C-alpha positions in Angstrom: -56.7 -21.2 -6.6 -58.0 -20.3 -3.2 -56.2 -17.8 -1.0 -54.6 -19.3 1.9 -55.1 -17.6 5.3 -52.1 -16.6 7.4 -51.2 -19.0 10.2 -52.2 -18.1 13.7 -49.6 -17.8 16.5 -49.6 -21.6 17.4 -49.2 -22.7 13.8 -46.4 -20.1 13.4 -44.5 -21.5 16.4 -44.9 -25.1 15.0 -43.6 -24.1 11.6 -40.6 -22.2 13.0 -39.8 -25.1 15.3 -39.8 -27.6 12.5 -37.9 -25.6 9.9 -34.2 -25.1 10.1 -33.2 -21.5 9.6 -30.1 -20.5 7.8 -27.2 -19.3 9.9 -26.3 -15.6 9.5 -23.6 -15.0 6.9 -20.2 -14.4 8.2 -18.6 -11.1 7.2 -15.6 -11.3 4.9 -12.2 -11.2 6.7 -10.5 -7.9 7.1 -8.0 -7.0 4.4 -5.1 -7.3 6.9 -6.0 -10.8 7.8 -6.6 -11.8 4.2 -3.2 -10.4 3.1 -1.2 -11.9 6.0 -1.1 -15.3 4.3 0.4 -13.6 1.2 2.8 -11.2 2.9 4.3 -13.4 5.6 6.2 -15.7 3.1 7.4 -12.6 1.2 8.6 -11.0 4.4 10.4 -14.2 5.4 12.0 -14.3 2.0 12.9 -10.7 1.4 12.9 -9.2 4.9 11.1 -6.2 6.3 12.6 -3.5 4.0 13.5 0.1 4.7 10.2 0.9 6.5 11.3 -0.9 9.6 14.6 1.0 9.6 12.9 4.3 8.9 10.6 3.9 11.9 13.5 3.3 14.3 16.3 5.1 12.5 17.0 7.6 15.3 17.4 4.7 17.8 19.7 2.7 15.5 22.2 5.4 14.4 21.7 8.1 17.1 20.3 11.7 17.0 23.3 13.3 15.2 23.4 10.8 12.3 19.6 10.6 12.0 19.5 14.4 11.3 21.8 13.9 8.2 20.8 10.5 6.9 17.8 8.3 6.1 17.5 4.8 4.8 16.1 4.5 1.3 16.4 0.9 0.1 17.4 -2.4 1.6 18.3 -4.9 -1.0 19.0 -8.5 -0.2 20.7 -11.1 -2.3 19.0 -14.4 -3.2 18.9 -16.8 -0.3 19.9 -15.5 3.0 23.1 -13.8 1.9 23.9 -10.3 3.3 22.6 -7.4 1.3 23.2 -3.7 1.0 21.6 -0.7 2.5 21.2 2.5 0.5 21.0 5.6 2.6 20.4 9.2 1.5 22.8 11.7 3.1 22.9 15.5 3.1 25.7 16.6 0.8 28.3 17.9 3.2 27.8 15.0 5.6 28.6 12.3 3.0 32.3 12.2 3.9 31.6 11.9 7.6 29.1 9.1 7.0 31.6 7.3 4.7 34.1 7.2 7.6 31.4 5.9 10.0 30.1 3.2 7.7 31.5 0.3 9.7 29.7 1.5 12.9 26.5 2.2 11.0 26.6 -1.3 9.5 27.2 -2.8 12.9 24.2 -1.0 14.4 21.9 -1.9 11.5 23.0 -5.6 11.8 22.3 -5.4 15.5 18.7 -4.3 14.6 18.0 -6.5 11.6 20.0 -9.5 12.7 23.6 -10.6 12.3 24.9 -10.6 8.7 21.7 -8.9 7.3 23.7 -6.1 5.6 27.3 -6.1 4.6 27.5 -3.0 2.3 26.5 0.6 2.7 25.7 2.6 -0.4 25.6 6.3 0.1 23.7 8.7 -2.2 23.6 12.4 -1.7 20.4 14.3 -1.6 17.9 16.1 0.6 16.9 14.3 3.8 13.5 14.5 5.2 13.5 16.4 8.5 12.9 14.2 11.5 10.6 15.2 14.3 12.7 16.6 17.1 13.4 14.1 19.9 11.2 14.4 22.9 12.5 16.9 25.4 14.3 15.4 28.4 12.4 16.0 31.6 14.0 18.8 33.6 14.8 18.1 37.2 12.8 20.4 39.4 14.8 23.0 41.3 15.2 22.4 45.0 13.3 24.4 47.6 15.1 27.1 49.5 16.1 26.5 53.1 13.2 28.5 54.6 10.6 26.5 52.6 12.3 23.2 53.5 12.3 24.1 57.2 8.6 25.1 57.1 7.7 21.8 55.4 9.7 19.8 58.0 8.0 21.7 60.9 4.6 20.8 59.5 5.5 17.1 59.5 7.2 16.9 62.9 4.3 15.0 64.4 4.2 12.4 61.6 5.9 9.1 62.4 9.2 8.4 60.6 9.0 6.0 57.7 7.7 5.8 54.1 4.6 7.8 54.8 6.6 10.8 56.1 8.9 10.6 53.1 6.0 10.5 50.7 4.4 13.5 52.4 7.7 15.4 52.2 7.8 14.7 48.4 4.2 15.7 48.0 4.8 18.9 49.9 7.8 19.8 47.9 5.9 19.2 44.6 3.0 21.4 45.8 5.4 24.2 46.9 7.3 24.1 43.6 4.0 24.2 41.6 2.9 27.2 43.7 6.2 29.0 43.0 5.9 28.2 39.3 2.3 29.6 39.1 3.4 32.8 41.0 6.3 33.3 38.6 4.0 32.9 35.6 1.5 35.4 37.0 4.4 37.9 37.5 5.6 37.4 33.9 2.1 38.0 32.6 1.7 41.2 34.6 5.0 42.5 33.2 3.8 41.8 29.6 0.7 43.9 30.0 
C-alpha cells in the first residue's frame, strides 16, 4: 500500500465544497425548561403550594400577623374543591389568630383565587423570623426661613415656571445635604 500524499490547497477546497459537514450538536435543554413540561400539569392540578404564600405572606396578612405566623402546608382536595391552609403560630398568638381566621382566609383567597381555601388549621410552634420591612423614607425637614429667603434671592432673575420650581427643589436638596454633612462632622468631633 502506497502512502497517499496530502491534498494541496485547491484539492482541499474541492473536497470541502463537495462534502457535507455535520451540523454542530445542540446543547441539551436547561433543567428548568426540561422540567416545565412535567411541573406545569402538576401545578395546574395541585396548585402552587405554600412557597407562593411564604414569599408574599407579609403582603397577604400584614406586618403584625406575619411576625407571629407562617404558612406551612396547603392541601387541596381532589378536583378543584377548596382546601385547607395549615399555619404555624407562636404559642401566645394562637387565640388571636383563631379569632382572625375569617379575615385571613379572605385575604389568602384573594391571593390564590376565590374558593381556594375554606379552612384554616392552626398549629403552635416557633415561627421563623421575617426580615424587617423596608424602612419608610423619611420626609426631609424643611429649610429655615433665612435659608429659604437666600435661595429665593438667588433665583430672582430666573423666569417663573417649571425650570424655576425645579431649581428651587434642587437648591433645597443641596442645602439639606450640606446641613446633614455638617451635623455628622460635629457628631464625629464630639465622639473623639
